[in-house]
C-alpha positions as CSV (number, residue, x, y, z in Angstrom):
1,M,0.0,0.0,0.0
2,Q,2.8,2.4,1.0
3,T,4.7,1.4,-2.1
4,E,1.8,2.1,-4.4
5,L,1.2,5.5,-2.7
6,H,4.9,6.3,-3.2
7,K,4.6,5.5,-6.9
8,E,1.6,7.8,-7.3
9,L,3.4,10.8,-5.8
10,S,5.0,13.4,-8.1
11,P,8.8,13.6,-8.3
12,T,8.8,16.8,-6.1
13,A,6.7,15.0,-3.4
14,R,8.9,12.0,-3.4
15,R,12.0,14.2,-3.0
16,L,10.4,16.1,-0.1
17,R,9.4,12.8,1.5
18,A,12.9,11.5,1.2
19,E,14.3,14.6,2.8
20,R,11.8,14.4,5.6
21,C,12.8,10.8,6.3
22,E,16.5,11.8,6.3
23,R,15.8,14.6,8.8
24,L,13.8,12.2,11.1
25,A,16.7,9.7,10.9
26,R,19.2,12.4,12.0
27,M,16.9,13.5,14.8
28,G,16.6,9.9,16.0
29,A,12.9,9.5,15.2
30,R,13.8,6.6,12.8
31,P,16.2,3.8,13.5
32,K,19.4,4.2,11.5
33,P,20.9,1.2,9.7
34,V,23.6,-0.5,11.6
35,I,26.9,-0.4,9.7
36,A,29.6,-2.8,10.8
37,P,32.9,-0.9,11.5
38,K,35.8,-1.7,9.1
39,P,38.6,-3.7,10.6
40,Q,41.6,-1.4,11.4
41,P,45.2,-2.5,10.7
42,A,47.4,-3.3,13.7
43,P,49.5,-0.3,14.8
44,V,53.1,-0.3,13.8
45,P,55.7,0.3,16.6
46,V,57.4,3.6,16.3
47,T,60.9,4.1,17.8
48,E,62.2,7.3,19.2
49,H,64.9,7.3,16.6
50,E,62.3,7.5,13.9
51,I,60.4,10.3,15.7
52,L,63.5,12.4,16.3
53,A,64.8,11.8,12.8
54,A,61.5,13.0,11.3
55,H,61.8,16.3,13.3
56,A,65.6,16.6,13.4
57,I,66.7,20.2,13.5
58,P,70.4,21.0,13.0
59,T,72.2,23.2,15.5
60,I,74.1,26.4,14.7
61,D,77.4,24.6,15.4
62,Q,76.6,21.9,12.9
63,I,75.8,24.5,10.2
64,K,79.0,26.4,10.9
65,R,81.1,23.2,10.7
66,A,79.4,22.2,7.4
67,V,79.9,25.6,5.8
68,S,83.6,25.8,7.0
69,R,84.3,22.3,5.4
70,Y,82.5,23.3,2.2
71,Y,84.3,26.6,1.7
72,Q,87.6,25.5,3.3
73,V,87.6,28.2,5.9
74,R,88.0,28.1,9.7
75,V,85.0,28.4,12.0
76,I,86.9,31.0,14.1
77,D,87.4,33.1,11.0
78,M,83.6,33.1,10.3
79,E,83.0,34.1,13.9
80,G,85.7,36.8,13.8
81,H,85.6,40.3,12.3
82,R,87.7,39.9,9.2
83,R,85.9,41.2,6.1
84,H,87.9,39.4,3.4
85,A,85.7,38.2,0.5
86,T,86.7,34.5,1.1
87,I,85.4,34.8,4.6
88,V,82.4,37.1,4.2
89,L,80.6,34.8,1.8
90,P,80.8,31.7,4.0
91,R,79.8,33.8,7.0
92,H,76.7,35.1,5.2
93,V,75.8,31.6,3.9
94,A,76.0,30.2,7.4
95,M,73.8,32.9,8.8
96,H,71.3,32.4,6.0
97,L,71.2,28.6,6.7
98,C,70.8,29.2,10.4
99,C,67.8,31.3,9.7
100,T,66.2,28.8,7.4
101,L,67.1,25.5,9.1
102,T,66.8,26.4,12.8
103,R,64.2,28.0,14.9
104,H,66.6,30.6,16.5
105,S,65.9,34.3,16.2
106,F,68.1,36.9,14.6
107,P,69.6,38.1,17.9
108,V,70.5,34.5,18.9
109,I,72.2,33.8,15.6
110,G,74.1,37.0,15.7
111,R,75.5,36.2,19.2
112,E,76.7,32.8,17.9
113,F,78.7,34.6,15.2
114,G,81.0,36.7,17.3
115,G,78.4,38.7,19.2
116,R,77.0,40.5,16.1
117,D,73.8,42.5,16.0
118,H,70.5,41.1,14.6
119,T,70.6,43.6,11.8
120,T,73.8,42.0,10.5
121,V,72.1,38.6,10.2
122,M,69.1,40.2,8.4
123,N,71.4,41.9,5.9
124,A,73.4,38.7,5.4
125,T,70.2,36.8,4.6
126,K,69.0,39.5,2.1
127,R,72.4,39.4,0.3
128,I,72.3,35.6,0.0
129,I,68.8,35.7,-1.4
130,K,69.9,38.3,-4.0
131,K,72.8,36.0,-5.0
132,M,70.7,32.8,-5.3
133,S,71.1,32.8,-9.1
134,E,74.9,32.5,-8.6
135,I,75.3,30.4,-5.5
136,G,71.9,28.6,-5.4
137,A,73.5,25.2,-6.2
138,D,76.0,25.6,-3.3
139,V,73.3,26.5,-0.9
140,A,71.2,23.6,-2.0
141,K,74.1,21.1,-1.5
142,L,74.9,22.5,1.9
143,T,71.2,22.3,3.0
144,E,71.0,18.7,2.0
145,S,74.2,17.7,3.7
146,I,73.3,19.5,6.9
147,K,69.9,17.8,7.0
148,N,71.5,14.4,6.5
149,A,74.1,15.1,9.1
150,A,71.4,16.1,11.6
151,H,69.6,12.8,11.0
152,L,72.8,10.7,11.3
153,E,73.9,12.3,14.6
154,I,70.8,10.9,16.3
155,P,72.0,7.6,17.9
156,D,69.9,4.5,18.0
157,R,67.9,4.0,21.2
158,P,65.6,1.2,22.5
159,A,62.2,1.0,20.8
160,I,59.5,3.2,22.3
161,I,55.9,2.3,21.5
162,S,54.1,5.6,21.1
163,W,50.8,4.2,22.5
164,V,52.4,2.5,25.5
165,S,54.1,4.6,28.2
166,K,56.7,3.2,30.5
167,P,56.5,4.1,34.2
168,W,58.0,7.4,35.3
169,T,60.7,7.4,38.0
170,E,61.8,10.2,40.4
171,E,65.0,10.6,38.4
172,D,63.0,11.2,35.2
173,L,60.8,13.8,36.9
174,L,63.9,15.6,38.3
175,L,65.6,15.6,34.9
176,L,62.4,16.9,33.3
177,R,62.2,19.8,35.8
178,Q,65.8,20.7,35.4
179,M,65.7,20.8,31.6
180,R,62.5,22.8,31.6
181,A,64.0,25.3,34.0
182,A,67.1,25.6,31.8
183,G,64.9,26.3,28.8
184,R,65.9,23.3,26.7
185,P,63.8,22.6,23.6
186,M,61.4,19.7,23.5
187,L,63.6,17.7,21.1
188,D,66.4,17.6,23.6
189,I,64.0,16.6,26.4
190,C,62.7,13.7,24.3
191,Y,66.2,12.6,23.5
192,A,67.3,12.8,27.2
193,L,64.2,11.0,28.7
194,G,63.7,8.5,25.9
195,R,60.0,9.4,25.5
196,T,57.7,10.8,22.9
197,R,56.5,14.4,22.9
198,E,52.9,13.3,23.7
199,A,54.0,11.3,26.7
200,I,56.0,14.2,28.1
201,S,53.2,16.7,27.5
202,T,50.6,14.4,29.2
203,K,52.8,13.9,32.2
204,E,53.4,17.6,32.6
205,Y,49.6,18.3,32.4
206,R,48.9,15.7,35.1
207,L,51.6,17.1,37.3
208,N,50.3,20.6,37.0
209,K,46.8,19.5,37.6
210,A,47.8,17.6,40.8
211,S,49.7,20.6,42.0
212,R,46.7,22.9,41.5
213,E,44.4,20.4,43.3
214,S,46.8,20.1,46.3
215,C,47.1,23.9,46.6
216,A,43.3,24.3,46.6
217,A,43.0,21.6,49.3
218,E,45.5,23.2,51.6
219,P,43.9,25.3,54.5
220,P,44.6,29.0,54.6
221,T,47.7,29.9,56.6
222,H,47.4,33.7,56.7
223,N,47.0,35.5,60.1
224,L,48.2,32.4,62.1
225,P,50.8,32.7,64.9
226,H,54.3,31.8,63.9
227,G,55.1,28.1,64.2
228,K,51.5,26.9,64.5
229,S,49.5,25.0,61.9
230,Y,45.8,25.5,61.1
231,S,44.7,22.5,63.2
232,E,46.7,23.6,66.2
233,H,45.4,27.1,66.0
234,S,41.8,26.0,65.7
235,G,42.2,23.6,68.7
236,S,43.7,26.3,70.9
237,S,40.9,28.7,70.1
238,A,38.3,26.1,71.0
């Protein structure tokens, strides 16, 4: 009967009826068809070496050593104040690569090159960009070699499963606090603790939450006699 009535309806009425049925299904008025979930492949273990290699960032020292080997100049000359053409070009290239391959600011890079100002680093980068038509091939070779060196300098470490966290020890927590207080980047912390970025962030969130809860649970200590706790003061007043 319903099928015959559906056939007698006009195309517009059938479309409106189908849209109404869809709205009712979204609202829960009609049961939705049960779709069996697709089987998911088993997760593949990820080692810390693979994680760090994917996010490997070269240091300023690595870049300076690579540029000095490529141009056959000494690192101390690039950090010095000599303005010979054979030294100025490697110095500018090294500054440019530090700006593009690292996350350091212009002032930090300038301090690593003999205490120079941040404007010197900016001018060096602009000059290298203007000379890209002449030295673009050299810059590309240096960039590739520095990235490969940054990956190779990460040593192999035991396998760390990203979805399984090993228990934390007091030594781990102490090292984490010390490295955070020293302002070390997250990559160095992952390398030192042998843990993934997600595991460290989760642990820090839980520690901060526990600290806030313990501070909120402590009784107020203001306006109390010296050397007395809150319970002793309340007992003596009673």
